[in-house]
N, C-alpha and C positions, 0 to 999 in steps of 0.2 A: 501457667498463664502466658508466658513467652511464647511457648509453643503454639498456644491457640490463637495469639495474635499474628504470629508468623504465618500460620496456616490461612487465617483469615485474609491478611493482605495478599498471599498468593492467589487465594480463590478469586479476590476482586480484580487483581491484574489479569487473571485468566479471562475473567468474564468480560473485562473491557475490551478484548480482542473480538468478542461477539458482536454481530451486528446489532442485537436488541438490547445492549447494555444501557446507552443513554436514554432511549425511549422508556425503558423499564424504570430507570432510576428517576426520571423526571415524572413518570406516572405515579410512582410512589410518593414523591414529594407534594404531587396534587391531593392524593388522599390525606396525607399528614397534614397538609394545610387546611383542608377541609375540616378535619377533625379539629385542629387548633382554633379555627374560627368558631366551631361548635362549642368549643369550651368558653371562649370570650363571650359568646352570645348568651350562655347560661350565666355569666356574670353581669349582663346587662349591659353591654357596650352600645348596642342599638339604642336602647332606652336613654342613655346617657348622651349619645349623639344627637338624639331627636330633641333632647331639651337644650342642648348648648350649640350644635352645629346641624340642624335639620337638613341642609343642602347635601350632606354626606349620607343621607338615610333613605332608602325607598320604603315608603311608609303604607302602600297599598297592597294588600295580598294579591289580588288578582293581577295586577300590574307585575308583580314580583314572579309569579307563576307563569306568565305569558313570556316574560323575558328569558327565564331559564330555560323553559321548553323550547323557545326559539333557538336559544343558543345550542341546546343540546342537539337539535335536529341540523342546524348549520354546521356545526363542528363535525357531525357525522358525514354530512355532504362534502366538506372540505377535506377530510381525511380519505374518504373513497376516491375522490377526484386526484388527490396527491398521490395515492398508492397506483391508481391506474395509470397516471402520467410516468410515474417512475417505471412500471412495468413496459409500457410502450417504448419509452427511451432506451431502457436496456435491451430490449429486443432489437431495437434499430442499431445500437452500438454492436451488439453480436453479430449482426448481419452484414453490417457494412465495415466494420473495422476488425475486431478479433474478440472471441469469448475470454481471452485472457485479460482484456482491460476491464472486466467487469467487478471483480474484486475491489479494483480501486475506486470504482464509481459507487458501489453500494456502501463502502466503508467510510464515506465522507462524513466526518462527524457533525458538520453544520446542519446537513439534512437530517441526520439521526435526532440531534436537539430539537430541530423544528418539529419532528413527529412527536417527540416527547413533550413539548408544550402542548400540542393538540390534546393528547392523551391526558395530561395533567389538568388542563382546562376542563375537559369534558367530564372527568371524575369529580373535579370541584362543583360544577355546576350541578350533577346528579345528586351528590350529598347533600348540597344547600338546598335542593327542591324537596329532597325528602325530609328534611329538618323543619319545613313549614308546616305548622300545624292547621289542621282544618278550619278551626274557628280562631284563627290568630288575632291578637289585637295589635296596637302599635309597639308594645313592650315585647311581646312574645315573637313577632315577626322579625326574622334576622335581616333587617333592612340593610346594614352595613355590609354583610356577607354578599348581598345581591349587588350592591354598587361594586364590590371587589370583582365579582363576576363579569360585569360590564367592563372594567380595566381589562381583565384577562382575555376577554373576546377581542378588545381592541388590539392587544398585543397578538393574538392569533391571527387576525386579519393582515397586520403589518408582516408577522413571520410568513404567511402565505403568499404574500406579493414577493418578499424576497426569496421564498423557495422557488416560485416561478422563473424568476430572474436566473437565480443560481443553477437550476438544473437545465435551463436552457443554454447557460455558458458552459456548464461542465460537460455537455454531451458532444461539444464542437471538437472535431478531431485534432484542431491545432492545440486547444487546451489540454486534451488528453495526453498528446505526444509531450507537451511542455512539462506537464506533471510528472510523466515517466521520466523525462530527462532529468529534471531537477532532483528527484528521489534519487536516481542512480549517480548523478553527479556529486551529492553530498556523501553518498556511500564510498565512491571511488576516492575522493579527497580524503576522506577519514582513513582509508586504507593506505593511501600514499603518504600521509603524514605519519601514520604508524610503523613505516618502514624505514624512515630516516634515522640513520644512525644504527641499524641493526645489521648484523653479519649474515651472509649467506651460507657460511660453514656450518655444517651439519653431518654428524657421524654416519656411517653406513648402516643402514636398517635391516638389511637382508637376512640377518640371523637373529633378529629380535622376536620376542614372543607376540604372536598375534591374538587379538581378541575380537569375538564375534559380537554383532549387535544383539541386543535383548529385546528390541521391537522394531516394527517396519514403518515406513514413512519417509516423506522428503526430509532430506538432511538440512535443516533450516538454518541453524546457527550453532556456535561455541560459546560456552561461558569461558572466556579466557582468563579472567582473574581466578576461577575456581581451580582451573587446570594449572595456573602458576603456583597456587598456594599448595595444591597436591603435590607438584613436581619438586617444589623446595622442601616440604615436610619429608617426603619418601626418598628425595634424592634420585630421582629418575628423570628419563626423557621420553617423550612422547611422539608418534608420528601418525596424524589422522589420515586416513587412506581414501574414503570418499570426498568427490568434489561438492561444495555446497550446491544445493539445488537438485541433485541426483536422488533418485528414489532408492532407499536402503531397505533391503530385505532382511528379516530377522535369521540369525544364525549365520550370516555372512561376514566376513573379516570387516572391521570398521576402523581398527587402531592397532598399532604395535607399541610395546613397551620394552626396555632395555633390561628389565630384571624381573623376576617373578615376585607376584603380589599376592596378599591374602584376598580372600573373597569380598571383604568389606571395602578395602581400597578400590578394587575393580569395579564394584558397584557404584562407588562414589565417582569415579572416573566417567563411567557409562552415563551417570545421571547428569553430568555436565554437557553433554551432547544433546541439543535440543532437536526433536522431530515434530513435524506437523504434517497435516494433510493437505494443506494449501501452501502456495508459494508467495512470497512477499519480496519486492524490490528492496525494501529497506534492509533486508538481510543478504539479498543476494543480486548484485548490479547486473549479473548475466541475463537475469529475466529482462531487464530494459532492452538490451539487444534484440532478444526474441520477440518482444511485443512490438517495438517499432518495426522491426523487420516484417512481422506479419501484416501490419497496418500497411506498409508498402506493398507487399505482395497481393493483399486484398485490393488495394487501390488500382492495381493494375489488372484486376481480372476482367474479362469482357463485360459481366454484368454491372461493373461500377464504372470502369474506364476513367479514373481520376488521377491522371499523371501528376497534377499539381501537389497532390497529397504525398505521392512517392518523392517527389522532389524534395519536399519539407522533411519527410522522413529520412532521407540521406543526409540533409544537413545535420540532423540531430545526431545521426549515427556517426558522422564525421568528428563532432565535438567529443562524443563519448570515447571513439578510438583513439583520438589525440590525448585524451586523459589515460587511457588504459596504457599507452606507450610509456607513460611515466611510472608505472607499476611494473615490478618484476614478475617473472613467471613463478617463482617460489616465495612462499611465505613462511617466514622463520620468526617465531616469538621468543623473545629473551626474557630473563628475569631482571631484577633490579641491578645485578651485577653484569648485565649485558652478556650473559652466558645463553646460548640457545638452548631451550627445554621444550619446545613443542614445534614440530614441522607440519604445516597445514597443505594438504594438496589443492592446488588451484587450476583452472582451466588455462591452458597455454593461449597466447595471443594468437597464435597460427590457427588453433582450432576455432577460437571465436571469429576470427576474420574469415575463415573458409565456411563456417557455417552460415554467416551473413551473405557472404558474396555468392555461394552456391544457390541459395534461394532467389536473390536478386538476378543473378545471372539466368537463372532457368525462366522467370517470368518476365524479365524486363530487357533481355537481349535483342529484341526486336524494335525496340523504340530507341532511335537515336539520341533523343534528348536525355533519356535516363542513362544511357550508356555514357554520354559525355559527362554527366553528373558523377557517375561512378569512377571514371577516370580522373576528374578532378579530386575526389575524395582520396583516391589511393595515392595520387600524385603529391598531395598536400600531406599526407601521411609518411610517404617515402622521404620527403625533404625536411621533415619536422626535426628541430634541433634538440627537442626533449626526450628523444629517444634514449631509453636507458639500456638497450641490448642492440647489437648489430644482427642478432638472430631475427628481430622484427623485420628488418629490411629484407631478408630472404623471403619471409612470408608475404610481404607486400609485392615483392618483385613477381613471385609466382602467380599472384591473383592478378596482377596487371597482365601477365601473360595469358591467363586463362580467360579473361575478359576480352582481350583482343582477339583471340581466336574465335571465341563465341560470336563476338560482334561481326567478324568478317563472314562468318558462316550464315548469319541470319539476315545481314543488310546487303541489299544488292545494288542500291543507287550509288553511282559513281561520286557524287558530290559528298553523300553521307560516309562513304568509305574513306574519302580524302580527308574529311574532317576527323574521323577516328583515328587515322594514321598520324594525323598532326598532334593529336593529343597522346599518343602512345610514346613514352620516352624511349630512348636507346640507352639501355641499361646493360 
């Protein structure tokens, strides 16, 4: 029984990550509510209310049928319009910003709940209409159920108004970048807090046994608690080789262990590594740097030519880089006795900064305003007092040099050149 419940919970959690989870759940609730009302109607609830509170009962068969038929047709029209609007806005977001931002837009739970309300009300109205008998009288007519259909339809109209407002706000580029930034900020702050009090000493792993992946996909996350339990029970240490967010192919090295283990333990360790065919910022903050950079680059393309969006994107990148300066390049996980047991490979600050700056320099080096903003970002990071390693300063210094050289090669106006020289520090 416990195993059945555990598997059921896992299935529900897995289903929750799917786009259709909430609409499907609410649609099922609408069906169940219709069946529940059918049961109450069979017990005479409409007849009782007609006698004691007639205002709560629709007592005319033709009126009830007309109302339910109108509600069904109206809900179908609202659903078609809502889905069409979503498709148009998603296509616009993909064209103007980046296709990578689409998963964050379509996974909005509020919009899923609204679509689920439409489905549940539609099913309720259909089943209520079917339950009306051809020659129904005042006791057979489900008048109270029809009144509830009116209430649900009113709720749908309110949800539709909210949906129009919400989707129009959600598609704005500032709100998209703000959502990406806040998600990545929470993830980075959590990682920085987890590093407090941990040691960076870890044994040499060059002679450890290498294990290969048993599946392929994006390396999304690690079950840290499960690895801690396994390492404590088996008295072993592990090193995770791939970086989160990278696509791992099956039969390629994925981790190292310091001792030989039986197949059951190896299978248990591999099952604690989570793979997915999609990428989520909640699990990998590096995606936030990629997505915001892609938005900035797309904004500077000749077809869009929106430097204001690029400037806003650089502001968000500045804050994210300032947070990343507070995190070390190595991630060591310790047990309850502060003994290092798991080493996780992470992307170096130098690599993140280079990937972001390489894209921005390539597409923005001809715009002196964007170049000035990039100099401000790099100077701010270079002078940050919260930097955890001097290695970071070397990376920032190199990017300042690269930006300065690219800017001088692509900007010819004397005044612009002087402005750039004034921003380039003598390091």
